[in-house]
C-alpha positions as CSV (number, residue, x, y, z in Angstrom):
1,M,-16.0,10.9,-6.8
2,P,-13.5,13.5,-6.4
3,D,-14.2,17.3,-7.5
4,F,-10.8,17.8,-9.4
5,V,-8.2,15.4,-10.9
6,Y,-4.6,16.2,-11.8
7,L,-4.1,15.2,-15.4
8,N,-0.8,15.4,-17.0
9,D,-0.2,19.1,-16.7
10,R,-3.2,20.7,-15.1
11,I,-6.1,20.1,-12.5
12,V,-9.4,19.8,-14.2
13,P,-13.0,18.9,-13.1
14,A,-13.4,15.2,-12.4
15,E,-16.1,14.8,-15.0
16,E,-13.6,16.1,-17.6
17,A,-10.4,14.2,-17.0
18,K,-10.4,11.5,-19.9
19,I,-7.5,9.3,-20.9
20,S,-7.0,7.7,-24.4
21,V,-8.3,4.0,-24.8
22,F,-5.0,3.1,-26.5
23,D,-3.1,4.3,-23.2
24,H,-1.0,1.3,-22.4
25,G,-1.7,1.5,-18.6
26,F,-5.4,0.5,-19.7
27,L,-4.5,-2.0,-22.2
28,Y,-1.6,-3.8,-20.3
29,G,-1.6,-2.4,-16.9
30,D,2.0,-1.0,-17.9
31,G,2.0,1.6,-15.1
32,L,2.8,2.4,-11.5
33,F,0.7,3.9,-8.7
34,E,1.2,5.2,-5.1
35,T,-1.7,5.5,-2.4
36,M,-1.3,8.3,0.3
37,R,-3.0,9.6,3.2
38,A,-3.7,13.4,3.3
39,Y,-4.7,15.5,6.6
40,K,-5.9,18.9,5.4
41,D,-3.0,20.0,3.5
42,T,-0.3,17.6,4.5
43,V,0.5,14.5,2.8
44,F,2.2,12.1,4.8
45,W,5.6,10.5,3.8
46,L,5.2,12.2,0.5
47,D,8.8,12.1,-0.2
48,D,9.1,8.4,0.4
49,H,6.1,7.8,-1.7
50,V,7.5,9.7,-4.7
51,D,11.1,8.3,-4.2
52,R,9.5,4.8,-4.5
53,L,7.5,5.6,-7.9
54,L,10.6,7.1,-9.2
55,A,12.7,4.0,-8.6
56,S,10.0,1.8,-10.1
57,C,9.9,3.8,-13.2
58,G,13.5,3.6,-13.5
59,M,13.3,-0.4,-13.0
60,M,10.5,-0.1,-15.8
61,R,12.3,2.3,-17.8
62,I,9.4,4.8,-17.9
63,K,11.0,8.3,-18.6
64,L,9.1,10.7,-16.8
65,P,9.2,14.3,-18.0
66,W,8.5,15.4,-14.5
67,T,11.0,16.0,-11.8
68,K,10.6,14.8,-8.2
69,E,9.5,18.4,-6.9
70,E,7.3,18.7,-9.8
71,L,5.3,15.6,-8.7
72,K,5.1,16.5,-5.0
73,K,3.6,20.1,-6.3
74,A,1.3,18.4,-8.5
75,V,0.2,16.0,-5.3
76,L,-0.1,19.1,-3.1
77,A,-2.1,21.1,-5.7
78,T,-4.6,18.3,-5.9
79,V,-5.2,17.8,-2.4
80,A,-5.7,21.6,-1.9
81,A,-8.3,21.6,-4.9
82,N,-10.5,19.0,-3.4
83,N,-10.2,20.4,0.1
84,L,-11.0,17.2,2.1
85,E,-10.0,17.0,5.9
86,H,-8.9,13.4,5.5
87,A,-8.0,12.1,1.9
88,A,-6.6,8.8,0.1
89,V,-4.8,10.3,-2.7
90,R,-3.6,8.3,-5.4
91,L,-0.7,8.9,-7.8
92,T,-0.7,7.1,-11.0
93,V,1.9,6.9,-13.9
94,S,1.2,4.9,-16.9
95,R,3.8,4.4,-20.1
96,G,1.2,6.4,-21.9
97,E,-0.7,6.4,-25.2
98,G,0.5,4.2,-27.9
99,P,-0.6,1.5,-30.7
100,P,-2.3,-1.5,-29.2
101,V,0.8,-3.6,-29.2
102,P,2.6,-5.0,-26.2
103,D,6.0,-2.9,-26.9
104,P,7.0,-0.3,-24.4
105,A,8.9,1.4,-27.1
106,V,5.8,2.6,-29.1
107,C,4.6,5.1,-26.3
108,Q,6.2,8.3,-26.5
109,Q,4.7,10.4,-23.5
110,P,3.8,8.9,-19.8
111,T,0.4,9.8,-18.5
112,L,0.1,11.3,-15.1
113,V,-3.3,11.1,-12.9
114,I,-3.7,12.2,-9.5
115,T,-6.9,11.6,-7.5
116,C,-8.4,12.1,-4.1
117,R,-11.3,10.7,-2.1
118,P,-12.4,10.9,1.3
119,A,-10.8,8.8,3.9
120,A,-11.9,7.8,7.5
121,K,-9.5,9.1,10.1
122,P,-7.5,6.1,11.6
123,G,-8.5,4.1,14.7
124,G,-12.2,4.2,15.6
125,E,-14.3,1.2,16.1
126,T,-12.7,-1.1,13.8
127,Y,-9.3,-0.6,15.3
128,E,-10.7,-0.9,18.9
129,K,-12.4,-4.4,18.0
130,G,-9.8,-5.5,15.8
131,V,-10.2,-7.3,12.3
132,D,-10.1,-11.0,11.4
133,V,-7.6,-12.3,9.0
134,V,-7.0,-15.8,7.1
135,V,-4.4,-17.3,5.3
136,L,-5.2,-17.4,1.4
137,K,-4.7,-20.3,-0.9
138,T,-3.7,-17.8,-3.7
139,R,0.2,-17.4,-3.6
140,R,2.2,-14.2,-4.0
141,N,3.7,-13.8,-7.3
142,Y,7.2,-15.1,-7.8
143,D,9.6,-12.3,-7.4
144,Q,12.1,-13.5,-10.1
145,A,9.1,-13.3,-12.6
146,F,8.2,-9.8,-11.7
147,P,9.7,-7.8,-8.8
148,V,6.9,-7.1,-6.2
149,S,8.8,-4.3,-5.1
150,I,7.1,-2.5,-7.9
151,K,3.5,-1.1,-7.3
152,S,2.1,-2.0,-10.7
153,C,-1.0,-1.0,-12.2
154,N,-1.1,-4.7,-12.9
155,F,-2.7,-5.7,-9.7
156,L,-4.1,-8.7,-10.8
157,N,-2.5,-11.0,-8.3
158,N,-3.9,-9.1,-5.6
159,I,-7.5,-8.8,-7.0
160,F,-7.3,-12.6,-7.4
161,A,-6.6,-12.9,-3.9
162,K,-9.2,-10.7,-2.7
163,Q,-11.8,-12.5,-4.8
164,E,-10.8,-15.4,-2.8
165,L,-10.8,-13.3,0.4
166,K,-14.5,-12.1,-0.3
167,G,-15.8,-15.6,0.3
168,T,-14.3,-16.0,3.5
169,G,-16.0,-12.7,5.3
170,A,-12.6,-11.8,6.8
171,Y,-11.1,-8.2,6.5
172,E,-7.7,-9.2,4.9
173,G,-6.3,-12.2,3.3
174,L,-2.4,-13.3,4.0
175,M,-0.6,-14.5,0.9
176,L,2.3,-17.2,1.0
177,N,5.1,-17.2,-1.4
178,Y,5.9,-20.2,-3.7
179,A,8.0,-21.8,-0.5
180,G,4.9,-21.2,1.7
181,Y,6.3,-18.3,3.6
182,L,4.2,-15.4,4.8
183,T,4.5,-12.4,2.7
184,E,2.0,-9.7,3.2
185,G,-1.9,-9.2,2.8
186,T,-3.8,-8.1,-0.4
187,V,-3.2,-4.4,0.7
188,N,-1.3,-4.6,4.0
189,N,2.1,-5.4,5.3
190,L,2.0,-7.9,8.4
191,F,3.5,-7.8,11.8
192,F,3.2,-9.9,14.8
193,V,4.5,-10.0,18.4
194,R,5.7,-13.3,19.9
195,R,7.5,-13.6,23.4
196,G,8.4,-9.7,23.3
197,T,9.9,-9.7,19.9
198,L,8.4,-7.5,17.0
199,N,8.2,-9.9,13.7
200,T,7.6,-9.2,10.1
201,P,8.5,-11.0,6.9
202,E,11.8,-10.1,5.3
203,L,11.6,-8.5,1.7
204,A,13.4,-11.4,0.4
205,C,10.2,-13.2,0.9
206,G,8.5,-11.4,-1.9
207,L,6.6,-8.5,-0.5
208,L,6.3,-4.7,-1.2
209,A,8.5,-2.7,1.0
210,G,5.5,-0.7,2.5
211,I,6.0,3.0,3.4
212,T,4.1,2.5,6.7
213,R,6.0,-0.7,7.3
214,A,9.3,1.0,7.1
215,H,8.0,3.7,9.4
216,V,6.8,1.2,12.0
217,I,10.2,-0.4,12.3
218,K,11.9,2.8,12.6
219,L,9.7,3.9,15.5
220,A,9.9,0.4,17.2
221,R,13.6,0.6,16.8
222,Q,13.5,4.0,18.5
223,E,11.5,2.7,21.4
224,G,14.1,-0.1,21.9
225,M,11.9,-3.0,20.7
226,E,13.7,-6.1,19.7
227,I,12.8,-6.6,15.7
228,N,13.0,-9.6,13.6
229,E,12.6,-9.4,9.8
230,G,12.7,-13.2,8.7
231,K,11.1,-15.9,7.1
232,F,7.7,-17.3,9.0
233,K,5.2,-19.9,8.3
234,P,1.7,-19.5,9.0
235,E,2.1,-21.5,12.1
236,D,4.4,-18.8,13.6
237,L,1.1,-16.9,13.9
238,H,-0.6,-19.5,16.1
239,E,2.0,-18.6,18.8
240,A,1.5,-14.9,18.2
241,D,0.7,-12.6,21.2
242,E,-0.3,-9.7,19.0
243,V,-0.7,-9.4,15.1
244,F,-1.4,-6.2,13.3
245,L,-1.5,-4.8,9.8
246,T,-0.1,-1.7,8.1
247,N,-0.7,0.4,5.3
248,S,-0.8,4.2,4.3
249,L,-4.5,4.8,5.0
250,S,-5.2,2.6,7.9
251,L,-1.7,3.0,9.2
252,I,-2.1,0.3,12.0
253,M,-5.0,-2.2,12.2
254,P,-5.0,-4.6,15.2
255,V,-5.9,-8.2,14.4
256,R,-8.3,-10.1,16.6
257,K,-8.4,-13.6,14.8
258,V,-6.0,-15.2,12.7
259,N,-8.0,-18.3,10.9
260,D,-9.8,-19.8,13.7
261,R,-7.4,-18.4,16.3
262,V,-8.9,-15.6,18.5
263,L,-6.2,-13.3,20.2
264,C,-6.7,-12.4,23.9
265,C,-5.8,-8.7,23.8
266,V,-6.9,-6.4,21.1
267,P,-5.0,-3.9,20.6
268,G,-2.0,-5.4,22.3
269,K,0.4,-3.5,24.3
270,V,3.2,-3.1,21.3
271,T,0.2,-2.4,18.7
272,A,-1.2,0.1,21.1
273,K,2.3,2.0,21.8
274,L,3.1,1.9,17.9
275,S,-0.3,3.4,17.1
276,E,0.0,6.0,19.5
277,L,3.2,7.3,17.9
278,L,1.7,6.9,14.4
279,F,-1.6,8.7,15.3
280,G,0.0,11.3,16.8
281,I,1.1,12.8,13.4
282,F,-2.5,14.0,13.2
283,D,-2.2,16.1,16.5
């Protein structure tokens, strides 16, 4: 439980932070969110996260009364108020309060909520040992039905996949698209190394354009690594020399086991190099 929450236009004690039961974010999942990592008073890739939120607001036609700079200042103010060394920061915007009918036009004022919670420092024992992943039966939402590039508060596709994952004992579950190609995990993007090439599913397969994913690709190119964004089947992971996951909180997480296949080196050479570069932001 955080000490302080940013609500609409001010910081308030967490116990006083309330939103209406008629908020369309609560009623219909009509909203967006971003999860960011903070270290002391620094929020990593804050511009990228706010830009993605604003782009999604445009796609959903949510007209925000806050500018990009105002949103950034609100995030930083929330981080400062909670005074955590390592924090997970969530920026949430909903369409706002309105009559309980599924009509976006009835909401006049969006709701803004920013929260912080303690987060573990990246790396540690879980990183060193690696994690297990499985391919799930739950399929990723069809991108033509609802753009998966939008990080929506309607997270039911991921929650449904998470419920399936809970029964496996694995750390993360990978979802396929309607055509059977790999997309992403419930909260992670996917990378794998095969014969010296770094591979990751292309965005056209129907996956979120992860902020950490983009930075990993950028770092890999700077290091001269060969990168392939493409279409991959689960069988491609059977030939992988290394597999790792990325998101804004863990940054990079090595994978030890994919379904029943155990990888020989964890973390692998490429994973370790990219981790070293990413974890260096805390130095």
